[in-house]
C-alpha positions in Angstrom: 0.0 0.0 0.0 3.0 2.3 0.6 4.5 1.3 -2.8 7.6 0.0 -1.0 8.5 -2.8 -3.5 11.8 -3.6 -1.8 10.1 -4.1 1.5 7.4 -6.3 -0.1 10.0 -8.5 -1.8 12.0 -8.8 1.4 8.9 -10.2 3.2 7.9 -12.5 0.3 9.7 -15.6 1.8 8.0 -15.0 5.1 4.5 -15.4 3.6 5.4 -18.1 1.1 4.9 -21.0 3.4 1.4 -19.7 4.5 0.4 -19.0 0.9 1.6 -22.4 -0.4 -0.1 -24.1 2.5 -3.5 -22.6 1.8 -3.3 -22.3 -2.0 -3.0 -25.6 -3.7 -4.0 -24.9 -7.3 -5.7 -21.6 -6.4 -4.9 -18.9 -3.9 -7.4 -17.5 -1.4 -9.1 -14.2 -2.4 -7.0 -12.2 0.1 -3.7 -13.8 -1.0 -4.6 -13.4 -4.7 -5.4 -9.7 -4.1 -2.1 -9.1 -2.4 -0.2 -10.9 -5.1 -1.8 -8.9 -7.9 -0.8 -5.7 -6.2 2.7 -7.0 -5.9 2.9 -7.9 -9.6 1.5 -4.5 -10.7 4.0 -2.7 -8.5 6.9 -4.7 -10.0 5.7 -3.8 -13.5 5.4 -0.1 -12.5 9.0 -0.1 -11.1 10.5 -2.1 -14.0 11.4 -4.8 -11.5 9.5 -7.7 -13.0 12.6 -9.9 -13.5 13.6 -9.3 -9.9 10.1 -10.4 -8.8 10.3 -13.6 -10.8 13.7 -14.4 -9.2 12.2 -13.9 -5.7 9.2 -16.0 -6.5 11.4 -18.8 -7.7 13.6 -18.6 -4.6 10.5 -18.6 -2.3 9.0 -21.6 -4.1 6.0 -19.5 -5.2 6.0 -20.5 -8.9 2.6 -22.3 -8.8 -0.4 -22.6 -11.1 -2.3 -19.8 -9.4 0.7 -17.4 -9.3 1.6 -18.1 -13.0 -2.1 -17.3 -13.9 -1.7 -13.8 -12.4 1.7 -13.2 -13.9 0.4 -14.1 -17.4 -2.7 -11.9 -16.9 -0.5 -8.9 -16.0 1.9 -9.5 -18.9 -1.0 -9.6 -21.4 -2.7 -6.4 -19.9 0.6 -4.6 -20.2 1.3 -5.9 -23.7 4.7 -7.2 -22.7 5.5 -10.1 -25.1 9.1 -10.4 -23.7 8.1 -10.9 -20.1 5.3 -13.2 -21.2 7.8 -15.5 -22.8 9.9 -15.4 -19.6 6.9 -16.4 -17.4 5.9 -19.3 -19.7 9.5 -20.5 -19.8 9.7 -20.3 -16.0 6.5 -22.3 -15.6 7.8 -24.9 -18.0 11.1 -25.2 -16.2 9.3 -25.5 -12.8 6.9 -28.1 -14.4 3.9 -25.9 -13.5 0.9 -26.4 -15.8 -1.2 -23.5 -16.9 -4.8 -23.1 -15.6 -7.8 -22.8 -17.9 -8.0 -19.1 -17.0 -4.3 -18.6 -17.9 -4.9 -20.2 -21.3 -8.1 -18.1 -21.8 -6.0 -15.0 -21.1 -3.4 -16.1 -23.6 -6.2 -16.6 -26.2 -7.7 -13.3 -25.5 -4.4 -11.5 -25.7 -3.4 -12.9 -29.1 -3.4 -10.2 -31.8 -4.0 -12.3 -35.0 -6.2 -15.2 -36.0 -3.2 -17.4 -36.4 -1.9 -16.5 -33.0 -5.3 -17.2 -31.4 -5.5 -20.6 -33.2 -2.0 -21.5 -31.9 -3.1 -20.5 -28.3 -6.3 -22.6 -28.6 -4.3 -25.7 -29.8 -1.8 -25.2 -26.9 -4.7 -25.1 -24.4 -6.1 -28.3 -26.0 -2.7 -30.0 -25.8 -2.6 -29.3 -22.0 -6.1 -30.9 -21.6 -7.8 -27.5 -21.1 -9.7 -27.4 -24.4 -13.0 -28.5 -22.9 -12.9 -25.9 -20.1 -15.6 -23.2 -20.0 -13.1 -20.3 -19.9 -11.1 -21.6 -22.8 -14.1 -22.2 -25.1 -15.6 -18.8 -24.2 -12.3 -17.0 -24.9 -11.9 -18.9 -28.2 -15.4 -18.2 -29.3 -15.1 -14.5 -28.6 -11.8 -14.3 -30.4 -13.3 -16.1 -33.4 -16.1 -13.6 -33.5 -13.6 -10.7 -33.6 -11.7 -12.4 -36.4 -14.8 -13.1 -38.5 -13.0 -14.3 -41.6 -11.0 -17.0 -39.7 -12.9 -20.2 -40.6 -10.1 -22.5 -39.2 -10.4 -20.8 -35.9 -14.2 -21.2 -35.8 -13.8 -24.9 -36.7 -11.2 -25.2 -33.8 -13.8 -23.7 -31.4 -16.3 -26.3 -32.7 -13.7 -29.0 -32.0 -13.3 -27.7 -28.4 -16.9 -28.4 -27.7 -16.3 -32.1 -28.3 -13.8 -32.1 -25.4 -16.3 -30.6 -22.9 -18.1 -32.7 -20.3 -21.9 -32.2 -19.6 -24.1 -29.4 -21.0 -22.5 -26.1 -21.8 -23.0 -23.0 -19.8 -25.5 -20.5 -21.3 -22.8 -17.9 -21.9 -20.6 -20.4 -23.7 -23.5 -21.6 -25.9 -24.4 -18.0 -26.8 -20.8 -17.1 -27.7 -20.4 -20.1 -30.0 -23.8 -19.7 -31.6 -23.1 -16.1 -32.4 -20.5 -17.4 -34.8 -23.4 -18.7 -36.8 -25.0 -15.2 -37.3 -25.2 -13.9 -40.8 -21.7 -12.9 -41.9 -20.1 -15.0 -39.2 -17.5 -17.8 -39.8 -20.1 -20.5 -39.0 -23.0 -18.8 -40.8 -25.9 -21.2 -41.3 -24.7 -23.7 -38.7 -26.9 -22.7 -35.8 -29.2 -25.6 -35.9 -26.3 -28.1 -36.4 -24.6 -26.7 -33.3 -27.7 -26.6 -31.2 -28.7 -30.2 -32.0 -25.1 -31.4 -31.9 -22.4 -30.3 -29.4 -24.6 -27.7 -27.8 -27.5 -30.1 -27.2 -29.2 -29.4 -23.9 -27.6 -25.9 -23.5 -29.8 -23.0 -22.3 -30.2 -20.0 -24.6 -31.9 -17.6 -22.1 -28.8 -15.4 -21.7 -29.0 -14.0 -25.3 -32.2 -13.0 -27.1 -30.4 -12.6 -30.4 -29.1 -16.2 -30.3 -32.5 -17.5 -29.2 -34.0 -15.8 -32.3 -31.2 -17.2 -34.5 -32.0 -20.8 -33.4 -35.7 -20.3 -33.6 -35.3 -18.8 -37.1 -33.2 -21.8 -38.2 -35.7 -24.3 -36.8 -38.6 -22.5 -38.6 -36.7 -22.3 -41.9 -35.9 -26.1 -41.8 -39.4 -27.0 -40.5 -38.0 -28.5 -37.3 -40.8 -27.5 -35.0 -39.7 -29.9 -32.3 -36.6 -27.7 -31.9 -38.7 -24.6 -32.0 -40.9 -26.0 -29.3 -37.9 -26.9 -27.2 -36.4 -23.3 -27.5 -39.7 -21.6 -26.8 -40.6 -24.0 -23.9 -37.2 -23.3 -22.2 -37.7 -19.5 -22.4 -39.6 -17.5 -19.9 -42.6 -15.3 -20.9 -40.4 -12.2 -21.5 -38.1 -14.2 -23.8 -41.1 -15.6 -25.7 -42.4 -12.1 -26.2 -39.0 -11.0 -27.4 -39.0 -13.8 -30.0 -42.5 -12.8 -31.2 -41.4 -9.1 -31.4 -38.2 -10.0 -33.2 -40.0 -12.0 -35.9 -42.7 -9.3 -36.2 -40.1 -6.7 -36.9 -39.3 -8.7 -40.0 -43.0 -8.9 -40.8 -43.1 -12.7 -40.4 -46.5 -13.0 -38.9 -46.9 -16.8 -39.7 -43.7 -17.5 -37.8 -44.9 -15.3 -34.9 -48.0 -17.6 -34.8 -45.7 -20.6 -34.7 -43.9 -19.3 -31.6 -47.2 -18.4 -30.0 -48.4 -22.0 -30.5 -45.2 -23.4 -29.0 -45.8 -21.4 -25.8 -47.1 -23.9 -23.2 -48.7 -21.2 -21.0 -50.4 -18.5 -23.0 -50.7 -15.5 -20.7 -52.3 -12.2 -21.5 -48.7 -10.9 -22.0 -48.1 -13.5 -24.8 -51.5 -12.8 -26.4 -50.8 -9.0 -26.4 -47.4 -9.6 -28.1 -49.1 -11.6 -30.9 -51.8 -9.0 -31.2 -49.2 -6.3 -31.6 -47.4 -8.4 -34.3 -50.7 -8.7 -36.2 -51.2 -5.0 -36.1 -47.6 -4.2 -37.0 -47.9 -6.5 -40.0 -51.2 -4.7 -41.0 -53.3 -7.9 -40.7 -56.5 -6.7 -39.0 -58.3 -9.9 -39.7 -55.6 -11.9 -37.9 -55.7 -9.3 -35.0 -59.5 -9.7 -34.7 -59.1 -13.5 -34.6 -56.5 -13.3 -31.8 -58.7 -10.9 -29.9 -61.6 -13.3 -30.1 -59.3 -16.1 -28.9 -58.1 -14.0 -26.0 -61.7 -13.3 -25.0 -62.6 -17.0 -25.2 -59.6 -18.0 -23.1 -60.4 -15.1 -20.7 -56.9 -13.7 -21.3 -58.0 -10.3 -22.6 -56.9 -7.5 -20.3 -56.9 -3.7 -20.5 -53.7 -3.7 -22.6 -55.4 -6.2 -25.1 -58.3 -3.8 -25.6 -56.1 -0.7 -25.8 -54.0 -2.4 -28.5 -57.1 -3.1 -30.6 -58.6 0.3 -29.9 -55.3 1.9 -31.1 -55.3 -0.2 -34.3 -58.9 0.7 -35.1 -58.2 4.4 -34.5 -55.1 4.2 -36.8 -57.3 2.8 -39.5 -59.8 5.6 -39.1 -62.5 3.4 -37.5 -63.4 5.6 -34.6 -66.9 4.1 -34.3 -65.4 0.6 -34.0 -63.0 1.8 -31.4 -65.8 3.2 -29.3 -67.6 -0.1 -29.6 -64.5 -1.8 -28.2 -64.6 0.6 -25.2 -68.2 -0.5 -24.6 -67.3 -4.2 -24.9 -64.4 -3.6 -22.5 -66.8 -2.4 -19.9 -69.2 -5.3 -20.5 -66.3 -7.6 -19.8 -65.7 -6.0 -16.4 -62.8 -3.9 -17.4 -62.6 -0.1 -17.2 -60.8 2.1 -19.8 -57.7 3.7 -18.4 -55.8 6.9 -19.1 -54.0 5.2 -22.1 -57.4 4.3 -23.6 -58.6 7.9 -23.4 -55.3 9.3 -24.6 -55.6 7.2 -27.8 -59.2 8.3 -28.3 -58.4 12.0 -27.8 -55.4 11.8 -30.2 -57.6 10.3 -32.9 -60.4 12.9 -32.2 -57.9 15.7 -32.7 -57.0 14.3 -36.1 -60.5 13.3 -37.3 -63.2 14.9 -35.1 -62.0 17.9 -33.2 -65.4 18.7 -31.9 -65.4 15.5 -29.8 -62.1 16.2 -28.0 -63.4 18.0 -24.9 -66.3 15.6 -24.5 -63.7 12.8 -24.2 -61.8 14.8 -21.6 -65.0 15.2 -19.6 -65.8 11.5 -19.9 -62.3 10.7 -18.8 -62.7 12.8 -15.7 -66.2 11.2 -15.1 -64.5 7.8 -14.9 -62.3 9.1 -12.1 -59.2 9.3 -14.3 -56.9 12.3 -14.2 -55.4 13.6 -17.4 -51.6 13.1 -17.3 -48.6 14.6 -19.1 -49.4 12.6 -22.2 -53.0 13.8 -22.3 -51.8 17.4 -22.0 -49.2 17.0 -24.7 -51.8 15.5 -27.1 -54.2 18.4 -26.5 -51.4 20.9 -27.0 -50.2 19.2 -30.1 -53.7 19.6 -31.6 -53.7 23.4 -31.1 -53.2 25.3 -34.4 -53.9 28.8 -35.8 -57.5 27.7 -36.5 -58.2 26.5 -33.0 -61.0 28.2 -31.1 -59.7 30.6 -28.3 -61.7 28.6 -25.7 -60.0 25.4 -26.6 -56.5 26.9 -26.2 -57.4 28.3 -22.8 -58.9 25.0 -21.7 -55.8 23.1 -22.7 -53.6 25.4 -20.7 -55.9 25.3 -17.7 -55.7 21.5 -17.8 -51.9 21.8 -17.7 -52.0 24.1 -14.7 -54.6 22.0 -12.8 -52.3 18.9 -12.8 -51.2 17.7 -9.4 -47.7 16.7 -10.6 -45.4 19.6 -11.5 -45.0 20.5 -15.2 -41.8 19.0 -16.7 -39.6 20.6 -19.4 -41.2 18.5 -22.2 -44.6 19.8 -21.3 -43.2 23.3 -21.0 -41.8 23.0 -24.5 -45.2 21.8 -25.8 -47.0 24.7 -24.1 -44.7 27.3 -25.7 -44.9 25.7 -29.1 -48.7 25.5 -28.9 -49.1 29.2 -28.0 -46.8 30.2 -30.9 -48.7 28.1 -33.4 -52.1 29.6 -32.5 -50.7 33.1 -32.2 -51.8 33.6 -28.6 -49.0 35.9 -27.5 -51.0 36.9 -24.4 -51.0 33.3 -23.1 -47.4 32.8 -24.1 -46.4 35.8 -22.1 -48.1 34.5 -19.1 -46.4 31.1 -19.3 -43.0 32.6 -19.7 -43.6 34.9 -16.7 -44.3 31.8 -14.6 -41.0 30.4 -15.8 -39.1 33.4 -14.4 -40.7 32.9 -11.0 -40.1 30.6 -8.0 -41.9 27.7 -9.7 -39.6 27.7 -12.7 -39.1 24.3 -14.4 -35.5 23.1 -14.3 -34.4 22.9 -17.9 -31.7 20.4 -18.9 -32.4 19.8 -22.5 -31.3 21.8 -25.6 -34.7 21.2 -27.3 -36.6 23.0 -24.5 -34.1 25.9 -24.5 -34.8 26.1 -28.3 -38.6 26.3 -27.7 -38.2 29.1 -25.1 -35.8 31.0 -27.3 -38.3 30.8 -30.2 -41.2 31.9 -27.8 -39.3 35.0 -26.7 -38.5 35.7 -30.3 -42.2 35.6 -31.3 -42.8 38.1 -28.4 -40.1 40.3 -29.8 -38.2 40.1 -26.5 -34.6 39.9 -27.7 -33.2 40.6 -24.2 -34.8 37.4 -22.9 -33.7 35.6 -26.1 -30.1 36.4 -25.2 -30.6 35.7 -21.5 -32.0 32.2 -22.3 -29.1 31.5 -24.6 -26.5 32.6 -22.0 -28.3 30.5 -19.3 -28.0 27.4 -21.5 -24.3 28.1 -22.1 -23.7 28.7 -18.4 -25.1 25.3 -17.7 -22.8 23.7 -20.2 -25.7 22.4 -22.3 -24.6 21.9 -25.8 -27.1 23.3 -28.3 -28.4 21.2 -31.1 -28.7 22.5 -34.7 -32.4 23.2 -34.0 -31.6 25.2 -30.9 -29.0 27.3 -32.8 -31.5 27.7 -35.6 -34.2 29.0 -33.1 -31.6 31.5 -31.8 -30.6 32.9 -35.1 -34.2 33.0 -36.3 -35.2 34.9 -33.2 -32.5 37.6 -33.8 -33.0 37.8 -37.6 -36.8 38.0 -37.4 -36.6 40.8 -34.8 -34.7 43.1 -37.0 -31.2 42.1 -36.1 -29.9 39.7 -38.8 -26.4 41.1 -38.3 -26.4 39.7 -34.7 -27.7 36.4 -36.1 -24.8 36.3 -38.6 -22.2 37.1 -36.0 -23.6 34.3 -33.9 -23.2 31.9 -36.8 -19.6 33.0 -37.4 -18.9 32.5 -33.7 -20.1 28.9 -34.0 -18.2 28.3 -37.2 -15.0 29.2 -35.3 -15.7 26.5 -32.7 -14.7 23.0 -33.7 -17.4 21.4 -31.6 -20.2 23.7 -32.8 -19.2 24.1 -36.5 -20.9 20.8 -37.6 -24.3 22.2 -36.3 -24.3 25.1 -38.8 -26.3 24.4 -41.9 -27.9 26.2 -44.8 -31.3 26.3 -43.0 -29.7 28.4 -40.2 -28.0 30.7 -42.6 -31.4 31.1 -44.4 -32.8 33.0 -41.4 -30.1 35.6 -41.9 -30.7 35.8 -45.6 -34.4 36.4 -45.0 -33.6 39.0 -42.3 -31.3 41.0 -44.6 -33.7 40.7 -47.5 -36.6 42.0 -45.4 -34.5 44.9 -44.2 -33.5 45.6 -47.9 -29.9 44.9 -47.1 -29.4 43.1 -50.4 -25.6 43.7 -50.5 -25.5 41.5 -47.3 -27.8 38.9 -48.8 -25.3 38.3 -51.7 -22.3 38.5 -49.4 -23.7 35.8 -47.1 -24.7 33.7 -50.2 -21.1 33.7 -51.4 -19.9 32.7 -48.0 -22.4 29.8 -47.9 -21.0 28.7 -51.2 -17.4 28.9 -50.0 -18.3 26.9 -46.9 -19.8 24.2 -49.2 -23.1 24.1 -47.3 -25.8 21.8 -48.7 -28.4 24.1 -50.2 -32.1 23.1 -50.3 -35.1 24.4 -52.2 -35.8 26.7 -49.2 -32.4 28.4 -49.6 -33.0 29.1 -53.3 -36.5 30.3 -52.8 -35.2 32.8 -50.2 -32.6 34.1 -52.7 -35.2 34.3 -55.4 -37.5 36.3 -53.0 -34.6 38.7 -52.4 -34.3 39.2 -56.2 -38.1 40.0 -56.3 -37.9 42.4 -53.4 -34.8 44.2 -54.8 -36.2 44.2 -58.4 -33.0 42.4 -59.4 -34.7 39.8 -61.6 -31.6 39.4 -63.8 -30.0 37.2 -61.1 -32.8 34.6 -61.3 -31.8 32.7 -64.4 -28.3 32.0 -62.8 -30.0 30.8 -59.6 -32.4 28.5 -61.5 -29.4 27.1 -63.5 -27.6 26.5 -60.2 -30.6 24.6 -58.9 -30.6 22.4 -62.0 -26.9 21.6 -61.5 -27.7 20.6 -57.9 -30.6 18.4 -59.0 -33.1 20.6 -57.1 -36.4 21.0 -58.9 -38.3 24.4 -58.6 -41.5 24.0 -56.6 -44.7 26.1 -56.6 -43.2 28.6 -54.1 -40.2 29.1 -56.5 -42.6 29.9 -59.4 -44.9 32.1 -57.3 -41.9 34.1 -56.0 -40.6 34.7 -59.5 -44.1 35.7 -60.7 -44.3 38.2 -57.8 -41.1 39.7 -58.9 -42.3 40.1 -62.5 -45.5 41.6 -61.3 -43.8 44.1 -59.2 -41.6 45.4 -62.1 -44.7 45.7 -64.4 -43.7 42.6 -66.4 -47.1 40.9 -66.0 -46.8 39.3 -69.4 -43.6 37.5 -68.3 -45.5 36.4 -65.2 -48.3 35.0 -67.3 -45.8 33.2 -69.5 -44.4 31.6 -66.3 -47.9 30.5 -65.3 -48.3 28.9 -68.7 -45.0 27.0 -68.0 -46.3 25.8 -64.6 -49.5 24.5 -66.2 -47.5 22.4 -68.6 -45.7 20.7 -65.7 -48.0 18.0 -64.4 -46.1 18.0 -61.1 -46.9 21.7 -60.4 -50.4 22.9 -59.9 -50.7 26.7 -59.5 -52.4 27.3 -56.1 -54.3 30.2 -54.6 -51.1 32.1 -53.7 -50.0 31.9 -57.4 -53.3 33.2 -58.7 -53.6 35.9 -56.0 -50.0 37.1 -56.8 -50.9 37.4 -60.5 -54.3 39.1 -59.7 -52.4 41.6 -57.5 -50.1 42.3 -60.4 -53.1 43.1 -62.6 -54.6 45.2 -59.9 -51.4 47.2 -59.4 -51.6 48.3 -63.0 -55.3 48.3 -63.6 -55.4 45.4 -66.0 -59.1 44.5 -65.7 -59.5 42.1 -68.7 -56.4 40.1 -67.8 -57.5 40.0 -64.2 -60.9 38.6 -65.1 -59.3 36.1 -67.4 -57.1 34.9 -64.5 -60.2 34.7 -62.2 -62.0 32.4 -64.7 -58.9 30.3 -65.1 -58.4 30.0 -61.3 -61.9 28.7 -60.9 -61.6 26.4 -63.8 -58.5 24.9 -62.3 -60.5 24.1 -59.1 -58.7 26.7 -57.0 -61.3 28.4 -54.8 -61.0 32.2 -54.2 -60.6 33.3 -50.6 -61.1 36.6 -48.7 -57.6 37.5 -49.8 -58.6 37.0 -53.5 -61.7 39.2 -53.0 -59.6 42.0 -51.4 -57.3 41.9 -54.5 -60.3 41.8 -56.9 -61.8 44.8 -55.2 -58.5 46.6 -55.6 -58.4 45.6 -59.2 -61.9 47.0 -59.8 -61.1 50.2 -58.0 -57.8 50.8 -60.0 -59.7 49.9 -63.2 -62.4 52.6 -62.3 -65.1 49.9 -62.0 -66.3 50.3 -58.4 -69.7 48.7 -59.1 -67.9 45.6 -60.4 -66.2 45.2 -57.0 -69.6 44.8 -55.3 -70.8 42.4 -58.0 -67.7 40.2 -57.7 -68.0 40.0 -53.9 -71.7 39.2 -54.1 -71.2 36.5 -56.7 -68.2 34.8 -55.3 -69.4 34.9 -51.7 -72.6 33.1 -52.8 -70.7 30.6 -54.9 -68.0 29.7 -52.4 -69.7 30.5 -49.1 -67.2 33.2 -48.2 -67.9 35.6 -45.2 -66.2 38.9 -45.9 -63.4 39.9 -43.5 -62.3 43.4 -42.5 -59.7 43.6 -45.3 -62.3 43.1 -48.1 -64.7 45.6 -46.4 -61.9 48.1 -46.1 -61.1 47.8 -49.8 -64.8 48.2 -50.7 -65.0 51.3 -48.6 -61.9 52.6 -50.3 -63.4 51.9 -53.7 -66.4 54.1 -52.7 -64.3 57.0 -51.2 -61.9 56.9 -54.1 -64.8 57.7 -56.4 -66.4 60.3 -54.1 -69.3 58.2 -52.8 -69.0 58.6 -49.0 -72.6 57.7 -48.5 -72.1 54.2 -50.0 -68.9 53.8 -48.0 -71.0 54.3 -44.8 -73.5 51.7 -46.1 -70.6 49.3 -46.4 -69.5 50.1 -42.9 -73.0 49.4 -41.6 -73.0 46.0 -43.4 -69.7 45.2 -41.9 -70.8 46.0 -38.4 -74.0 44.0 -38.9 -71.9 41.0 -39.9 -70.0 41.5 -36.5 -66.8 42.3 -38.2 -64.8 44.7 -36.0 -63.3 47.8 -37.6 -59.5 48.1 -37.6 -57.2 51.1 -37.9 -57.3 51.1 -41.7 -61.2 51.1 -41.6 -61.1 54.5 -39.9 -58.2 55.8 -42.0 -60.1 55.1 -45.2 -63.4 56.7 -43.9 -61.7 59.7 -42.3 -59.9 60.5 -45.5 -63.1 60.0 -47.4 -65.0 62.3 -45.1 -62.3 65.0 -45.1 -62.1 64.7 -48.9 -65.9 65.3 -49.1 -65.4 68.2 -46.7 -67.8 66.6 -44.2 -66.4 67.7 -40.9 -69.3 66.2 -38.8 -68.9 62.8 -40.4 -65.2 62.9 -39.8 -65.7 64.0 -36.2 -68.3 61.3 -35.5 -65.9 58.7 -36.9 -63.0 59.9 -34.8 -65.1 59.9 -31.6 -66.2 56.3 -32.3 -62.6 55.2 -33.0 -61.2 56.6 -29.7 -64.2 55.7 -27.5 -65.6 59.2 -27.0 -69.2 60.2 -26.7 -70.9 61.6 -29.8 -70.0 58.8 -32.2 -71.4 59.0 -35.7 -75.2 58.3 -35.8 -74.6 55.2 -38.1 -72.4 53.7 -35.3 -74.6 54.6 -32.3 -76.2 51.1 -32.1 -72.9 49.4 -31.4 -70.8 49.1 -28.3 -67.9 51.4 -27.6 -65.3 48.7 -27.2 -66.4 46.9 -30.4 -66.1 50.1 -32.4 -62.5 50.8 -31.2 -59.8 49.2 -33.3 -57.6 46.6 -31.6 -54.5 48.5 -30.3 -56.2 51.8 -30.7 -56.1 54.4 -33.4 -52.5 55.4 -34.4 -51.5 58.9 -33.4 -50.6 59.7 -37.0 -54.2 59.0 -38.1 -55.7 61.2 -35.4 -53.3 64.1 -36.3 -54.1 63.7 -40.0 -57.9 63.7 -39.3 -57.7 66.8 -37.0 -55.6 68.7 -39.5 -58.0 67.8 -42.3 -61.1 68.9 -40.3 -59.3 72.2 -39.6 -57.8 73.0 -43.0 -59.8 71.1 -45.7 -63.2 71.3 -43.9 -62.5 74.8 -42.6 -63.7 74.0 -39.1 -60.8 74.8 -36.7 -63.1 75.2 -33.8 -64.4 71.6 -34.1 -60.8 70.4 -34.6 -59.7 72.1 -31.4 -62.6 70.7 -29.4 -61.9 67.2 -30.7 -58.2 67.6 -29.7 -59.2 68.6 -26.2 -61.5 65.6 -25.9 -59.0 63.2 -27.2 -56.3 64.5 -24.8 -58.7 63.9 -21.8 
């Protein structure tokens, strides 16, 4: 213990008699431990030869001591000392133990050396020992191409007495795996030298022998293997065969099971469903019911299968049948039903949650995650709030996976108010301990959507402080949060920082760079767009269709359409096919530069490509181009073509068509188009269409009709926005109608004395969300004073507004 080698060697002779007296062929555990420490110390001090001399003088060259000496020589890789030890043992007529021979086999570097060691062990009568066979089999597996070595292992089995240990049988049979030196010999080994051996220590070997028995039609062997396995191994066999879609063989294993428990039935039921054989699954279900082996798991498995195939009604019948059989649905049952309802019948979701609670079951983390996953932009506000209330009502604390789901759900549905509340809780005492990069990414994205870049950076730094390595997704969320909030330069600098870190560099990809490209493009920093593009090329990043669409969008925004042919050629060289977004983006660029004819030619090219069908965005973009330049006939032709192609107009289409009619000096046509298309496609006008209709009226000096449109809008319970008032205020001022303008302004800011046509509606409903911008108020007051020549009214309104 004090590393005093000299002192230890000096006392060696004193303990030799005691060691030899108690050792025989093997030393006691205490003596063996002391001896190993002595050998290691001698190796560390380069005094191994001196140790061997002392052992010889003390009469301690015995089978057990040689075993430890050989083991230490092999572990230290000392071929020279190993030869000396073997020579010493030979000179002292000390035979090697099976363990010593096993160590020599394991320490051999080549197949030929292993084979020589195996033969040496066999010549000493150790060939049939467990340790030797196991070491030889493992070595043969490592040297897969060495057929003579594998054959030697097979020969060793003949020397063994009695059934082989499970680990020996497993090691030898692994040589018969596909690609192994004894490939195809599993059954021959199992029925021959390994007869009677247990296979329970290795599921892969068990499956190998079962496979071989099935292949050769030896069901007696299969029955023997299955009968010897416990239920968990039997299930593993069924699952292994099911993974290869061998349902008939799964059934053969099932038949071989002497005791068919619910566990075994459920495994075969799973196999039927995995192999998409519902008829077989239903047959097994009936058999389980007849044998009274169907449990809750059995029903849940069948319910899940029915739901996956879209048979919700059949799944509900199974729930009823489950209750008739004296079993109650559990949380798993309801989670499956809720998940299916979200996909196929959203209106039933909360009824299922209520039914679940009525059964005395409490929604768990999985329930909440399923409900949150189902939240989208089109979800009803009440559904979003109920889902979050359910999360907050759970007894067990929220974990980081659920926190991530909450953040992502709020982002998807655009409920920034609820997202803000959740993140505030995360900054309080009940904050969830975050350990995963994925959750950090979700929170960074959430703060980015809220426009809170300070918290974005705080979250990133917190992750770095905790030494949590970000994933590519986390880094992408961070760069996107910066770029989308007006700071693409910071996003770019962060990318360059990661590129300079050998550990982080592999995470950077073209998708992450793409956020920066979009950010620079939206800020009209087109010089930076092309600089970053060249850098991405020099870094040999793998571009995708998204990358090229972003670059083409930058061309459209910058009116730099001359770059597009080169980008399209580059896409072709990279075997990337333009998609509908590519074409729509190019069309938008042509429309913006008054090249509508080129845009229409591109539409014609799209229509000739059977894999590309122009969608609503494509047609709306072209219609907007026609509206921009008052091309009425072309616009009407496109509208007809759009409908003929089976693309239904939307509110966005109607807003563009109204603009087209207005720019083409056909205001009455705007109303006719809206009336006809709303009736045909069941469209309910939104605020943007109403605003454009009012603008069409005021642009042609018809303020009265504009107010009629406003009344229709309010009757349809569509809330005015800031642009509604801007359009009408400008129309009233243009018509020099100070009282109309004053009444509109009072309604917009929530003052008494609103316009008579608005008097029937509530004050809060009339006020635009977020209030009326100060610039609009100033413009209206100035117009009333100067254009309407009513300074007194303007001053009174100013005083009222300031109150």
